[in-house]
N, C-alpha and C positions, 0 to 999 in steps of 0.2 A: 577386600578392596573391590570398589566399583570397576566397571568397564572402562576403558581407556577413551577419551573424547577424540572421536575421528571427525577431524575438520571437514574432509572432503564430503563424507556421508552427510553432515549436518548441513552443509552447504547446498547439496543437492536436494535435501529433504526441504528446506525452506523455499528453494528455487522452484521446485516441481509443484509445491503447494500454492506459490505466488502465480505461477502461469495457469494453473487449474483454476484458481479463483477470479483471475481476470476474465477467463472464459466464462464463468458463472456470471460475472457482472455484466458481461455484454449480453447474455442469454436473458437475464432478467431485465435489462433495458429495453430489449426488443418485446419482452412480455409485458412492458409497461409497469413493472413493479420497482418503480424509482428508488424508493428510501433503500430497499434491500440491494438493488444494483450498485448504488453509491456506497452502501456499507461494505459490499464484497470488493468493490473497487479499492478502498481504503485498506481492507484486509489484504488484498494482493499487494499492494505497496507495503505495507507493514511486513509481510513475509519476505518480501524482495530485500528490503532493507535489511532484515535480519540476516538474511543469506550474505549479503554483503559484509555486514559487521563480523560475522564469523570467518568469511573469507580473509578479510583484511587484517583482523586482530588474532586469529586463531584462537578465540574464546568464545565461549557461549554469549548469544546476544541478550541484553537486559530483558527482563520481563515488565514490558511496557507495550501500550498501543500508541505511543506518541510518535508520529512520524518525524518531527523535528529533533526530538531527543535521540531517535536512532540515527539520524543523519548526523547529528553532531559527533556521533561515535567514530565516524568515518575519517580516515586520514588524508583524505584528499579534498581539493577545493570543490565547493558545489556552488553554481551559479546563483546569483541572487533571485533570479526568477522561479528556479526549482525550489529554493528554500521557502520563498513566499508562497508558492503553491502549496508545500507541504501544510504550511500554516493553516491555509485556507480549507484544505480537504480534511483537516481534523474534526469539522463538523459532522462529517458523515460516520464517524466511529459508533455514535450513538443513535443515528437514525432509525435502524430498524428494530432498536431495543424500545424506543419511546414514540410509537406510532401516532398517538393523538396529537402529541406536541408537533411532531414533525407534520403532519397533515395540515396543520394551520400554516406551518411555515411554506410549504408547497404551495397552498393557495395563494400565497402573495407573490409567487415566484413566476416567470414567464413559462410558456410551454417549452421552450428549448433549455431551460436551466440544467435538467439531468443529462441531456446529451452533451452539453458544454462542458459539464463537470466531469463526466466520464472520458470526454475527449482530453481533457487535462490530465486525468489520472493515467491515461493511456500513453500521452507524451511523457510524463514525469517516469512511469514505469520503462518505457523504451530508453530514456537517458541513462537511468540505473542500472538496467539490464545490460546496456552496452559495457558499462564500467565493469560489471561483474564477469562479462564474457573477456574482456581485455585482460583482466587480472587472473582468470583461472588457467 
């Protein structure tokens, strides 16, 4: 028989990874590595949402990179502005993996595009992190 699922330990694992990855995203933004910064921002949100799913359900989070799908697993109301942001931020899941296509996309964007989107990631991250802290 396998090891018992430890909710507290799993929540801490995902939360710690989320906080770390958000720091990496900010460092990459400062280094002007924009596709990777936004990819890491997406990953930070993904891990934080997985932490919340485990915390709220007592079960493993689904194996997915979909921010909206993970948010749908949560048993509390999420403001429409946060849900909309999760949908928009999904584009950054694949950015660092397909750089040639993404370089063309970034050439069409304004210089403030990466900073604005990372700021959105940070706002959404803080909203979910507060929910996690309230329920832990």
